[in-house]
N, C-alpha and C positions, 0 to 999 in steps of 0.2 A: 754672637749668640749669648741672653741673659743665665747668668747661674740662678740654681735654687737657693744659693748660699744669699742672694740679694732678695727675697722673698720670706716675709717676716709671718711667720702662722703662731696666730693664738690661739690655746688648744685650755678649752673652759672644762674642768674636769680631767686636767691630764695626769692628776698623780693616781689615781680608782684602778682598778681592775681590768678595763678595757684603755684607759688611757694609756698606761703603761706601754702597752704593746702598741697604740697607736704613736704617739713621742718616738718611740726605738724606730718603727717605719720609716716617720718624715727624717729623722737623723739620715739613715742609711739614705735617704735618696737628696740629703746635702740639703735640708729646710733648716732657716732659723727657725728654732722654737720658741715658744713664750708659754709658759704655762699658767693656767690663774687658777689657783685654788683659794680657799677657806682660810686654809695654814702654810704660806710657802715654807714655813720655818721646819715642816717636816717631810719636806717632799725632795730633800738631800738625797736620797734614791734613786731618782731617774738622771742625776748628772753621767754617770758611768755608762749610761745609752746612747749618746755622742762625743762627740769631741771636745774638745776644751772652749770654754764660751758659747757651744750650739744651743742649750738649752737655759734659759733664766725663767725662775718662779716670780710670780708676784701676786699680791693677793687679790681676791675678788669674790665678792658673793652675791651670786645670782637676784639674791632680794634686794640689793642696794645698787638701783642701776647705775649711780655714780661711779662705781667700782668699778663696776662692766665696762662702761664709757672707757676710765682711766687704762684698763687693761689692753683695751684694743686701740690704742693712741699709737699711730703706725704699722699699725697690721694690714696687712695683703689679704690677710683669708684666717676666718675666723671658724672653727670649729667647737663643738658643742656637745660634748659627751655626759652631762650630769642629769643623773638620773635619782630615783630613790626608788627599793624595792617596798619601804615600809614608811610611812608616816611619824614624825619628833617632833612634838615642839611647834615651830614656828615653820621650820622644814616637812612643809604641808606638799601632796602630788600637786595642788593647783600652784603654788608661790612657787616650785623649782621645776616642775615639768611644763607647766604652762605657762605663767606670767615669765618666768626666769628665763623660758629658750625665747621669748619675744623679747627680754631686755638684751640679751647676744643680738638677737636679728636688729633690734636698731640701732645697739652700735656699732655692727658692721655697716650698716646702711649709712650711718655718719661718719663712716670713716672709710668709705668707699670699697669695703673689700670684699670678695666672694665671700661663701657661706655655705658650711658643712654640718646637716643636721643629724644626729644619729637621735631616732623614735624608736620602735620597738614593732612590730607585726601583733595585728590585733588592736593596735591603736585607730578610737573608732570613739563620736561622740554619741554611741548612741548602747555601750556597751553596760553591763551591768557593774563592771571594775571602774571605781575614779582613776585607778592608777591608768588605766587605758582610758578614760575619759581624758584626763591628764595629758596624755600624751599626744591626742588628736590636737586640743586646744594647741598644744604647742608647737604641732605641724603648722595649722591655719596661722597662728600668729608669725612663725618664721617668714611663711611665703608670703604673708602679706604684706613686711617690710623690705624682703629681699624675695621677688618673685624667682631671679633665677636660680635660689639654693638650691642643695642635693639636698634631698632626705632618703636618708636610709633606715631602712626597718629590719633589723637581726629578730630573728628567733631567740629561743634561748642560747645565749653564749655559754662555751665551756671552755675551760684551760686553766693553767696553775692556779688557785689563790681562790676560784670562781665561789658564786653563794649559790651554786646548784648541784652539780658532781660531789666538791665535796662536802657538802652539807649531807648529802645521802649516806655519804661512805662516813663521816660523823658517827650518823643517827645507829647504823650498822654496825657500830663499834660499843655502840652502847645498851642497845636495847634487841631482843630478841626478834622482832618484829616490827616491820614495815609498815604505813598506811597506804596503798592504794586510792585515794579521795576521787571518789565518782566510780570507785573501779578498777581503776586504770585504765580509760579508753581511749581519752585524751590525746590527741596526737601532736605530735612536736617535731620539730625540723633541726634538732642541736647545731650551730654553726661553731667551728674553732673562732676565740677570738683572735689569731694572727690571721685567719681569712678577712675576718671584718676589720680590723686593723690597714691590711692592704687596699681592702676597699675604700675605707677614707682615704689613705694615699692613692687611691687613683683620681680619685674626686678632687684634691687639691690639684693633682699634675692637670687635671681639665681631661678626663676621659669621658667625663659621666656628661648627660645630658643636662643642660639646663634648669630649672628647674619640674624635674621628675624625681619620682617616689620609687627609690628601689627595696628590694624585698630579699634579705639576703639568709638563706637556709643553710645547711650541712647536704650532704648527700645522701642520706637516707630519711626518711619518715616513717620515727617509730614513736611509739604509744608509752605512758607513763609506766607502765608495766614493763615493757622492753627495755625501756631504760632503766629502770630500777634492776633488772637480771644483767644487765652488763655490768653493772657499778657493783653488784653482788660478785658476778665472776671474777673481773678486774682486781677486788681485793680480796680474791678464796675468801668469803663468806656466806654462811647456809643461814638465810633467815626467812622467816615465814613472809609472805606477803598477803596483808589482811586486808580484802575489798571496805572503801570507808563513803557510806550516801553521803552525797553532799549537804542535806539536810544535817545531818550528824557530825560531821566535817565543821560547816561554817558554826554550829553549836559549840567546839572543842574549841574552836578557833577565838572562840569568846574570851576564853582565858589564857590559852596558849599566845596568843599576840603579846601577851605581857612577860613570857618565858625569854629566857636566852638563848644566846647561839643557834643551833642548830634544831632546836627544842621549839624554837618561833616559829608561829602561821597566824598569820591575820586571815578576815574575813572576806577582804581584798583579794589575796591570794588565792583561797578556794574560789571567788568568782571568777580570776581568771581564768583558771583548768577547766570550768565551763563551755569553754570555746578551744577549739583546734587554734596552733600559733604552726600554721606551714606557709609556703610561697603560694600564692595565689595564681592560678592559671592562665587570669590576665596579666602577670607580672611575668610570665615564664613568656608567654605568646610577645612580650612586646620587647623581649631581652633584658628585661630591667632587673636583674638578678646579680648572683656572682658569674653563672656560667656566661651572660650575657657581658661582663667586664673584661673576661680570658681567666678567672680563676677557679684553678680546680681544686673545690672542697676539700677539704680532711673530715673523715668519718670520727666517731666520739668512740669506735673500737679500736682505730688505729694510734689515739692519742690521749685519751686516758690513764691507760699502763704507764705512761713517763712522767704520769705526776701524782696518779693512786697510789704508788707501790709501796707508799712512807702507809699506809691505813692497814697495807699487807701485813708489812714489815714487823708494822707496833703489835699487829694478831699476835706474828708467829710468835713474838718477844715474851708475849704474855704467858702464849704456852709454855715455852722453853720455859718458863720460870713460876708455872702453876704448879 
């Protein structure tokens, strides 16, 4: 029987938050991993995740199809994880998440490779959000080039170094109040990055249905208010939660889109929060979920204390030295 060492998997966006967990999961299953990133010289942190020679970084930019084709040479499986939360210069939603996903799929088809594409719950060509519309365009482009591709749509992904829980924990450290956009009633189903990575590795193993779209959510559906409360309880901070109407949030985002770090908020992100981000009943009925793959999902309350402790420790240090 062929070993996974005979299978070369090219991971586009493998050096990012989700990418690191995916590379780790693939290495544990003995796949050879080629990480395709814009700056391979900055991907050295991935090497300890695998055995000597198991991980190799190459240059690729989804806006340049020739570089994508080169990265896919001799590969058996393509995984596309590339996504952006805010646009910057040439890195637009359409270029990266729409046309870029299509470039990976076309290169995979040319190489005769299988494909796993990570999109997002809420991908919808009719969405108010350009992010969500681009995600939908990317899915369409992928399935057009590789009809047997597996599409994975996670809800908001949390874990060490995420841009979700860490962002609000950082805001709580610098501000006496936190905003609840739209009143904080939007429902999300936070999913642990390790569980998403396991689903990706399972897809590479061939455990998913060809051409199917899976929706990945954690064990709990939570409102934004409930998520904020969990983050505050975990970091042991008491902060006011102030309701911010969508209209006012959108107006503020016109200015905050240029702000640095945790303060950054774009009008498109406000638009995303107008819709719930949870696993659909249709996906549950079809078994196209983490549970359908036999994955027992970890909750936000169980995992967050393992990495948000540093915000609590920072607060205790400040109090001690005040």
